[in-house]
C-alpha positions in Angstrom: 16.8 -13.7 0.2 19.9 -12.2 -1.3 19.9 -8.4 -1.8 22.4 -6.4 -3.9 23.1 -2.7 -3.3 24.5 0.1 -5.6 25.8 3.6 -4.9 27.6 5.9 -7.4 27.7 3.1 -10.0 29.4 0.7 -7.5 27.6 -2.5 -6.8 27.9 -4.6 -3.6 26.5 -7.7 -2.0 24.7 -10.0 -1.7 23.3 -9.3 1.8 20.6 -10.9 3.8 17.5 -8.9 5.0 19.0 -9.0 8.5 22.3 -7.6 7.3 20.5 -4.8 5.4 18.5 -3.9 8.5 21.6 -3.8 10.7 23.4 -1.6 8.2 20.4 0.7 8.0 20.4 1.0 11.7 24.1 1.8 11.9 23.8 4.1 8.8 26.4 2.1 6.8 23.9 2.3 4.0 21.3 5.0 3.1 17.7 5.0 2.0 18.9 6.7 -1.2 21.1 3.7 -2.1 19.7 1.5 -4.9 18.7 -2.1 -4.2 17.7 -5.2 -6.1 16.7 -8.8 -5.3 15.1 -11.7 -7.0 11.5 -10.9 -8.1 12.3 -7.2 -8.9 12.4 -6.0 -12.5 14.5 -3.0 -11.8 16.7 -1.3 -9.2 14.8 0.8 -6.7 15.8 3.2 -4.0 16.1 1.4 -0.7 13.8 3.9 0.9 11.1 3.1 -1.6 11.3 -0.6 -0.6 11.1 0.3 3.1 8.5 3.0 2.6 10.9 5.5 4.4 11.5 3.3 7.4 14.9 2.1 8.6 13.9 -1.5 8.4 13.1 -3.7 5.3 10.2 -6.2 5.8 9.6 -7.9 2.4 6.1 -9.3 2.0 6.1 -13.0 2.9 9.7 -13.1 4.1 10.3 -15.2 7.3 13.5 -14.5 9.1 15.8 -17.4 9.9 16.2 -18.6 13.6 19.5 -16.8 14.0 21.3 -14.0 12.3 24.8 -15.2 11.0 27.8 -13.0 11.6 29.0 -11.2 8.5 31.8 -9.0 7.3 30.6 -5.4 7.2 33.0 -4.6 4.4 31.0 -4.4 1.2 31.7 -7.2 -1.2 32.1 -6.6 -5.0 29.0 -7.8 -6.7 29.7 -10.2 -9.5 26.4 -11.9 -10.3 26.3 -12.0 -14.1 22.6 -12.7 -14.2 21.7 -9.1 -13.5 24.6 -7.3 -15.0 22.3 -5.9 -17.7 20.2 -3.9 -15.1 21.2 -0.3 -15.3 22.0 1.5 -12.0 22.7 4.8 -13.7 19.1 5.7 -14.1 17.9 8.3 -11.6 14.9 7.0 -9.6 12.1 9.5 -10.2 8.8 9.2 -8.4 5.7 9.1 -10.6 3.9 12.5 -10.8 0.4 12.8 -9.4 -2.3 13.1 -12.0 -4.3 16.3 -12.4 -7.4 14.3 -11.5 -5.9 13.0 -8.2 -4.7 16.5 -7.3 -8.2 18.0 -8.1 -9.8 15.2 -5.9 -7.4 16.1 -3.0 -8.2 19.8 -3.4 -11.9 19.1 -3.4 -11.7 17.0 -0.2 -9.6 19.7 1.5 -12.2 22.3 0.6 -15.1 20.2 1.9 -13.4 20.1 5.3 -14.0 23.9 5.6 -17.8 23.6 5.1 -18.4 22.9 8.8 -17.0 26.3 9.6 -20.0 27.8 7.7 -22.5 25.4 9.2 -21.4 25.8 12.9 -23.2 29.2 13.5 -26.6 27.6 12.6 -26.4 25.5 15.8 -26.4 28.7 17.9 -29.4 30.3 16.4 -33.0 30.2 17.8 -36.1 30.2 15.7 -36.4 34.0 15.6 -32.8 34.3 14.5 -33.3 31.7 11.8 -36.2 33.8 10.4 -33.9 36.9 10.5 -31.2 34.9 8.8 -33.5 34.0 5.9 -34.5 37.7 5.5 -30.8 38.7 5.4 -30.1 36.0 2.8 -32.9 37.5 0.7 -31.4 41.0 1.1 -28.0 39.7 0.0 -29.5 38.3 -3.2 -31.3 41.6 -3.8 -28.2 43.8 -3.1 -27.1 45.6 -6.2 -24.3 47.7 -4.9 -21.2 47.0 -2.8 -22.5 49.5 -0.2 -25.8 47.5 0.2 -23.8 44.2 0.4 -21.6 45.5 3.1 -24.6 46.7 5.1 -26.3 43.3 4.8 -23.1 41.6 5.8 -22.8 43.7 8.9 -26.4 42.7 9.8 -25.3 39.0 9.4 -22.3 39.4 11.7 -24.4 41.1 14.4 -27.0 38.3 14.2 -24.6 35.5 14.9 -23.8 35.1 18.7 -20.2 35.5 20.0 -20.3 31.8 21.1 -20.8 30.8 17.4 -17.8 32.9 16.3 -15.7 31.3 19.0 -16.7 27.8 17.9 -15.9 28.7 14.3 -12.5 30.0 15.3 -11.7 26.9 17.3 -12.6 24.7 14.3 -10.5 26.7 11.9 -7.5 26.8 14.2 -7.8 23.1 14.9 -8.1 22.2 11.2 -5.1 24.4 10.3 -3.1 22.7 13.0 -4.0 19.2 11.8 -3.2 20.0 8.2 0.1 21.6 9.3 1.1 18.5 11.3 0.3 16.2 8.5 2.2 18.3 5.9 5.2 18.6 8.2 5.3 14.8 8.9 4.2 13.2 5.7 4.0 16.0 3.1 0.3 15.4 2.8 -2.9 17.3 3.7 -5.9 15.3 4.7 -7.1 15.4 1.0 -3.8 14.3 -0.4 -3.5 11.5 2.2 -6.9 10.2 1.0 -5.9 10.6 -2.6 -2.5 8.9 -1.9 -0.3 11.7 -3.2 2.3 13.9 -1.5 4.3 17.0 -1.8 8.1 16.8 -2.5 10.9 19.2 -3.5 10.9 19.7 -7.3 14.6 18.9 -7.6 15.5 16.5 -4.8 12.2 14.7 -4.4 12.6 15.0 -0.7 10.1 16.2 1.9 9.9 20.0 2.1 9.8 22.3 5.1 6.6 23.4 6.8 7.1 27.0 5.5 7.2 25.7 1.9 4.7 22.9 2.2 2.1 24.7 4.2 2.6 28.5 4.5 3.5 29.2 0.9 1.4 26.5 -0.8 -1.7 26.7 1.4 -2.1 29.7 3.7 -1.3 32.3 1.1 -3.8 30.7 -1.2 -6.7 30.3 1.2 -8.3 33.8 0.8 -8.0 34.0 -3.0 -9.4 30.5 -3.3 -12.3 31.3 -0.8 -13.3 34.5 -2.6 -12.5 33.7 -6.2 -13.3 30.0 -6.5 -13.5 28.5 -9.1 -11.8 31.3 -11.1 -8.6 31.3 -9.0 -8.4 27.5 -8.9 -8.7 27.4 -12.7 -5.9 29.9 -13.1 -3.8 28.1 -10.5 -4.2 24.7 -12.2 -3.7 26.1 -15.7 0.0 26.3 -14.8 0.1 22.5 -14.2 0.5 21.6 -17.9 4.2 21.5 -17.8 7.0 18.9 -17.3 6.6 18.6 -13.5 2.9 19.4 -13.5 3.5 22.4 -11.2 0.6 24.6 -10.3 1.1 28.3 -9.5 1.5 27.5 -5.8 3.9 24.7 -6.6 6.1 27.1 -8.5 6.0 29.6 -5.7 7.1 26.9 -3.2 9.4 25.1 -5.6 7.5 21.8 -5.0 5.7 19.2 -7.0 3.2 16.5 -6.2 3.9 12.8 -6.7 2.1 9.5 -6.1 2.7 8.1 -2.6 
């Protein structure tokens, strides 16, 4: 397999897969460099072909028995058969659809349901009966004062062990989401929906502060108390060029297909 590279409108090659991988390891070439080989219809960023790894493993490719020596100096590319392929075009990832983003959001919200269910495992039959009565009082409450009083009864009914279990679940879930966002730019929902968060300008992975704190943590309480109204307002902002929601604009991010 012969692979051609391009950077700053300068083309070079051809190289073998083994040469490409050696140059990736030694950082002679970058994941942002453009690459083309037979079977491709257009130039693509090398990192897109390697899926972000420092090794290119084309599907179906079998390495030769030995790797020949090669001159590390880049050769001028002169293959006339692909001169008409433009390398000036900036590689832009495909934006995630509103539907896939809504799916990811819904999946992430579902992950918080266990936090509301956990206390029920710590209640006995008498407490279950009391809980039913409290729920009826909540439905009958007509003033904020009555609602607060009923809420206080609910908190007193639930044992401390239940609150501790809920706290452990919430902290664990936040930690898992933070790790995934820091490493892959994806929450659990986005990972399942095959979309990810990137910087709006550079298309690169963003910091944990932007990807998690600004986009998620600051929006948890409004989403919890005002859903679906807050989510509707948030996603109403997405009908723009980069499909940025309100929290995207705050963090200067966008969501693209994986």
